N, C-alpha and C positions, 0 to 999 in steps of 0.2 A: 502494498499500499503506500501511496506517496501523497503526502498532505502538503500543501502550499498555503501559508498565512500569507495573505494580502493585506497590507494596511493601507487605506484610502484617506489622504487627508485634503481638506478645503478649508473653506472660510465660510462664514455665517450660516453655519449647519447644510452646507452643500452636501458633503458626505453622506450624512443621514438621509437627506432627499434623494440622493443616487440609489441607496439600498432600497429605501422606499419605492421607488419607479421600478427598479428592478424586481421586486414583489409583484408590484400591481400590475406591471406590464406583462406578467407572467413569464418571465424570462428567466426567473430561479427556478419555476416548477419545470420548465424545459431542459435546463441544465441539470436537473435532479432527474429527469428522465432519460438522460443518455446512458447508453451502455458503459458501465464503469465507473459511473459516478458514485460515490459512497455517501458523502456529506457535502453541501454547501448552504453554509448558514453564517449571517451576518451578528457580530457583536459589537457593544459598544462600549469602549473604555471609561470607567468612572471616573479619570483624572485627565481625560481629554475629549472635550465634545467636539472637537473638529475631525475626529478621527475615526473610521469605523473597520473593524476587523473582520474579514473574511477567512474563515474555515474551509478550504476546499480541498476534498480527499477524493483520489481516485485510485484502482483498482492496480495499473500500472501505467507506464510512460504511454504506451500505446493507446490507452483511453485518452489522455490527456492530451496527444498528438491529434486525434481525431476531434476532439472538442476545439482545440485551437484551428484547425481547418473548417471547422462548420461555420455557416452563414452568420449563425448567432455571435461570432466575434464581432463582427462588424458593428451590431447593433449594441453591444457592449462598449465598444471602443467608440462608438458616438455616444453615448450616455456618458462615458467619462469625460470627454471633451466637454459637453454640455455644462457639465458640473466643475469643471477645470480642475479636477482632481492630480494630487501628485501619488506616487505609489512607492512603496516599499514590499520585497516580498523576502519571504523565508521558506526554504524546503527542506523536507524532512522524509527519510526514507525509512519505514516501519522496520523495527526489530521483531523479527517474527517469533522470538522467544519470550516475548512480554515482560512485563516488571518481575524484577527477582523476589523471589519469595520475601527475603528481608525487607522489601521496600512495602510490600502488600499489607504489613501491620499498620501502616498509615491510612489504608483505605476501609472505609466502611462501606460494606456489602450489602 
């Protein structure tokens, strides 16, 4: 699994309006329906009202590549431009072994 954290930063609430339009336009549902998408969810940092975090998880790089090649990317890019957003990205590849048992003691199940 590959997780990409995308931080969208704007001004005067533009990042949140972008996320809202992504949801209300149906784009988020369409992305979630794509083969290989495991998670597509927006979060709002409590200490930064001008930033929105997108956690975007995919089965593998091939699924990401198909997503990036889809016509939907033009829609997303246009919305990013509309709201004049700047971005920072982090990429993580999952460790198939999961959390070590010694770390699990801190996780309430």
